C-alpha positions in Angstrom: -11.1 -0.7 -32.9 -10.5 -1.6 -29.3 -11.5 -5.1 -28.4 -14.1 -5.6 -25.6 -12.7 -7.5 -22.7 -15.3 -7.7 -20.0 -13.5 -10.6 -18.3 -10.2 -8.6 -17.9 -7.0 -8.2 -19.7 -5.8 -11.2 -21.8 -2.2 -11.3 -20.7 0.4 -9.5 -18.7 1.8 -7.5 -21.6 -0.8 -4.8 -22.0 -0.5 -2.3 -24.9 -1.7 1.1 -24.1 -2.9 1.5 -27.7 -4.3 -1.9 -28.6 -6.2 -3.2 -25.5 -9.4 -1.7 -24.2 -9.5 -0.9 -20.5 -11.7 -3.4 -18.6 -15.2 -2.0 -18.1 -17.8 -2.5 -15.4 -19.7 -5.7 -15.5 -23.1 -5.7 -17.2 -24.7 -6.7 -13.8 -23.3 -3.6 -12.2 -24.5 -1.4 -15.1 -28.0 -2.9 -14.8 -28.0 -1.8 -11.1 -27.0 1.7 -12.2 -29.2 2.2 -15.3 -32.1 -0.2 -14.4 -34.2 -1.1 -17.4 -32.7 1.5 -19.7 -31.1 -0.8 -22.3 -29.9 2.1 -24.4 -28.0 3.7 -21.6 -26.4 0.3 -20.7 -25.4 -0.2 -24.3 -24.0 3.3 -24.6 -21.9 2.8 -21.5 -20.4 -0.4 -22.8 -19.8 1.0 -26.2 -17.6 3.7 -24.6 -14.7 1.4 -24.0 -11.4 3.1 -24.7 -7.7 2.2 -24.5 -5.5 3.5 -21.7 -3.7 5.8 -24.1 -7.0 7.3 -25.3 -8.2 7.7 -21.7 -5.0 9.5 -20.7 -5.4 11.9 -23.7 -9.0 12.5 -22.5 -7.8 13.3 -19.0 -5.2 15.7 -20.4 -7.9 17.6 -22.3 -10.2 17.6 -19.2 -12.8 15.4 -20.9 -14.8 13.2 -18.6 -13.9 9.5 -18.8 -16.6 7.0 -19.9 -18.9 5.8 -17.1 -18.1 2.2 -17.9 -14.6 2.5 -16.5 -14.4 1.4 -12.9 -11.7 1.6 -10.2 -9.6 -1.1 -11.7 -9.3 0.8 -15.0 -8.5 4.0 -13.0 -5.7 2.0 -11.3 -4.3 1.1 -14.7 -4.3 4.7 -15.7 -2.5 5.8 -12.5 0.2 3.2 -13.1 0.5 4.1 -16.8 0.7 7.8 -16.1 3.3 7.5 -13.4 5.5 5.1 -15.4 5.4 7.5 -18.4 6.3 10.5 -16.1 9.3 8.7 -14.7 10.4 7.8 -18.2 10.1 11.4 -19.3 12.0 12.6 -16.2 14.9 10.1 -16.8 15.1 11.2 -20.5 15.2 14.8 -19.5 17.9 14.4 -16.9 20.0 12.6 -19.5 19.5 15.4 -22.0 22.9 17.2 -22.6 21.0 20.5 -22.6 20.7 20.2 -18.8 24.3 19.0 -18.3 25.8 22.4 -18.1 23.8 23.4 -15.1 26.0 24.2 -12.0 25.2 24.4 -8.4 25.5 28.2 -8.5 22.8 28.3 -11.2 19.3 27.6 -10.1 18.3 26.8 -13.7 17.9 23.0 -13.4 14.5 21.6 -14.6 12.0 21.7 -11.7 10.0 18.8 -10.4 6.9 20.0 -12.1 8.7 20.5 -15.4 10.0 16.9 -15.3 6.5 15.4 -14.6 5.5 15.4 -18.2 2.0 16.7 -17.3 1.4 13.6 -15.2 0.4 15.6 -12.1 -2.5 17.3 -13.9 -3.7 13.9 -15.3 -3.5 12.2 -11.9 -5.4 15.2 -10.2 -8.1 14.9 -12.8 -8.7 11.3 -11.8 -9.6 12.2 -8.3 -13.4 12.2 -8.9 -14.5 8.6 -8.2 -16.0 6.5 -11.1 -19.7 6.7 -11.7 -21.9 5.6 -8.8 -19.1 3.7 -7.0 -18.4 4.1 -3.3 -15.0 6.0 -2.8 -14.8 4.5 0.8 -15.0 0.9 -0.5 -12.0 -1.4 -0.6 -11.4 -0.7 -4.3 -12.1 3.0 -3.9 -9.5 3.4 -1.1 -7.0 1.2 -3.0 -7.3 3.5 -6.0 -7.0 6.7 -3.9 -3.9 5.3 -2.1 -2.2 4.6 -5.4 -3.1 7.9 -6.8 -1.9 9.8 -3.8 1.3 7.7 -3.8 2.0 8.6 -7.4 1.4 12.3 -6.9 3.6 12.3 -3.8 6.5 10.6 -5.5 6.3 12.9 -8.5 7.0 15.8 -6.1 10.0 14.5 -4.2 13.7 13.7 -5.0 13.3 10.1 -4.0 16.9 9.0 -3.9 18.0 12.0 -1.9 15.2 11.5 0.7 16.1 7.9 1.3 19.8 8.7 1.5 19.1 11.5 4.0 17.1 9.2 6.3 19.7 6.3 5.9 22.6 8.5 6.9 21.0 11.1 9.1 23.3 10.7 12.1 26.3 11.2 9.9 24.7 13.6 7.4 27.0 16.3 5.9 25.0 19.4 5.6 27.5 20.9 3.1 27.3 18.2 0.4 25.7 18.2 -3.0 23.0 15.8 -1.6 21.9 18.4 0.9 22.1 21.1 -1.7 19.6 19.2 -3.8 17.3 18.7 -0.9 17.3 22.4 -0.1 16.6 23.2 -3.7 13.6 20.9 -3.3 12.5 22.8 -0.2 12.8 26.1 -2.0 11.4 25.1 -5.4 8.5 27.2 -6.5 8.7 29.1 -3.2 8.3 25.9 -1.2 5.1 24.8 -3.0 6.7 21.6 -4.4 7.7 20.3 -1.0 4.4 21.4 0.6 2.5 19.6 -2.2 4.4 16.4 -1.4 3.7 16.7 2.3 0.0 17.3 1.6 -0.2 14.1 -0.4 1.9 12.2 2.1 -0.5 13.2 5.0 -3.5 12.0 3.0 -1.8 8.8 2.0 -0.8 7.8 5.5 -4.4 8.5 6.7 -6.0 6.5 3.9 -3.7 3.5 4.5 -4.7 3.6 8.1 -8.3 3.8 7.1 -8.1 0.7 4.9 -5.9 -1.4 7.2 -8.5 -4.2 7.4 -8.0 -4.9 3.7 -4.5 -3.6 3.1 -2.6 -4.4 -0.1 0.9 -5.8 -0.4 2.3 -2.4 -1.3 0.7 -0.5 1.6 3.7 -1.0 4.0 6.3 0.5 1.6 3.8 3.3 0.8 3.3 4.1 4.5 7.1 4.1 4.9 7.5 6.5 1.9 4.8 8.9 3.3 6.4 8.9 6.7 9.9 9.7 5.3 8.5 12.6 3.2 6.8 14.1 6.3 9.8 13.5 8.6 12.3 14.9 6.0 10.2 18.0 5.5 10.2 18.7 9.3 13.9 18.1 9.7 14.8 20.3 6.7 12.4 23.0 7.8 14.0 23.1 11.3 17.5 23.3 9.8 16.2 26.1 7.5 14.9 28.0 10.4 18.2 27.7 12.3 20.1 29.0 9.2 17.7 31.9 9.0 18.5 32.8 12.7 15.2 31.9 14.3 13.9 28.8 16.1 10.5 27.3 15.4 8.9 30.4 14.0 7.6 29.5 10.6 6.2 31.9 8.1 3.2 29.6 7.8 1.8 30.7 11.1 3.5 28.3 13.5 5.6 30.8 15.4 4.4 33.3 18.0 1.0 33.5 16.3 0.5 29.7 16.3 -2.5 30.0 18.7 -4.3 32.2 16.2 -3.3 30.2 13.1 -5.9 28.1 11.3 -5.4 24.3 11.6 -5.1 22.5 8.3 -6.0 18.8 8.5 -3.6 17.0 6.1 -5.2 13.7 7.0 -8.4 14.8 5.4 -6.8 14.8 1.9 -8.1 12.1 -0.4 -11.2 11.4 1.7 -14.3 10.5 -0.2 -12.3 10.5 -3.4 -12.1 14.3 -3.6 -8.4 15.0 -3.4 -6.9 17.8 -1.4 -9.3 19.9 0.6 -9.6 23.7 0.1 -7.6 24.6 3.2 -4.8 22.1 2.3 -4.6 23.7 -1.1 -4.4 27.1 0.4 -1.6 26.0 2.7 0.2 24.3 -0.2 0.0 27.5 -2.2 1.7 29.5 0.5 -1.2 31.2 2.3 0.1 32.5 5.7 -1.5 31.9 9.1 -2.0 28.2 8.7 -0.7 25.2 10.6 -0.4 21.8 8.9 -1.8 19.2 11.3 -1.7 15.4 11.3 -3.7 13.2 13.7 -1.5 11.9 16.6 1.3 14.4 15.7 -0.2 17.9 15.8 1.6 20.6 13.9 4.1 18.8 11.7 6.2 21.9 11.1 7.0 22.5 14.8 10.3 21.6 16.5 10.0 18.2 18.1 7.4 16.9 15.7 9.9 14.7 13.9 9.8 11.9 16.5 6.0 12.0 16.6 5.9 11.7 12.8 8.1 8.6 12.9 5.8 7.2 15.7 2.8 7.8 13.5 4.3 5.8 10.7 5.4 3.0 13.1 1.8 2.8 14.4 0.4 2.3 10.9 3.0 -0.3 10.1 2.2 -2.2 13.4 -1.4 -2.4 12.4 -0.5 -3.6 8.9 1.9 -6.1 10.4 -1.0 -8.4 11.2 -1.1 -9.2 7.5 2.3 -8.4 6.1 5.5 -9.6 7.8 7.5 -7.0 5.8 6.2 -4.5 8.4 8.5 -6.0 11.1 11.6 -4.9 9.2 10.2 -1.5 8.3 9.2 -0.9 11.9 12.7 -1.8 13.1 14.2 0.5 10.5 12.0 3.5 11.5 12.6 2.7 15.2 16.4 2.9 14.5 15.9 6.2 12.7 13.9 7.5 15.6 16.8 6.6 18.0 19.4 8.2 15.7 17.1 11.3 15.4 16.9 11.8 19.2 20.7 11.6 19.5 21.4 14.5 17.1 
């Protein structure tokens, strides 16, 4: 039986199978259920391990009401780490080793996620009767959006692309992998990463007054995903023989295209909005929009995307000196970007 630990986890080495997730305090449960002793007792008796909670999320079963945001953060971390482990194991599998560049038969990003995406998406509804716009609610949503974004991008290739952009060889295997990412599932994988990146950057900006230590690198990662998408999209358009005329409604019909607010994703703990999901799924006549940037798919938006990331980091810099180095790096990237 799981052991009750209302005061938290007993040590740093937490077993997903042996330790119960920390539940909400009895005082909070009293404020929720009032004088209903039976309901309070039932909520506390619903304590589960992280492994059991993940299995419940996989089956679409509602998690116990006693689990608060901290428990949900544990589940996000456990799910992401497991997905990365599954991905690494799959890429080392000799069954995939025969794949050549001419064969588009490599395992896709979604296939390598180990079902983690569906689990993380099921955690989007905020815990019972807790404010999704609170400090803990926004912290949870930022971590969930970060995990979802990272599961949809080739992380090493994106960082290498940004680090060597001014000397980037568009004919290398690295670029080939990035273009596979852009075309995977008819572009849905890349658009999904962009959707989560836009929401993540907006939520970090929203919680800047009580930012966490990992918000600066999270803001950097979101900025790089958005910037890389724009640069690869523009290169894709040049290869296709047209300039700044996307099939998603950003070309000659841009004035008539519907504006999709990427920065609304993740607000109030509700995940991607309906119009963002429609754009992600490939619906035509839609323009992906970010506050302070405008249409992120347009030619010239790359510099504004870097500026948006720099602005967020400058605000976070009041608390985290790491931001100084990250701002300098993005500023350098912006300079190199304007020279090419």
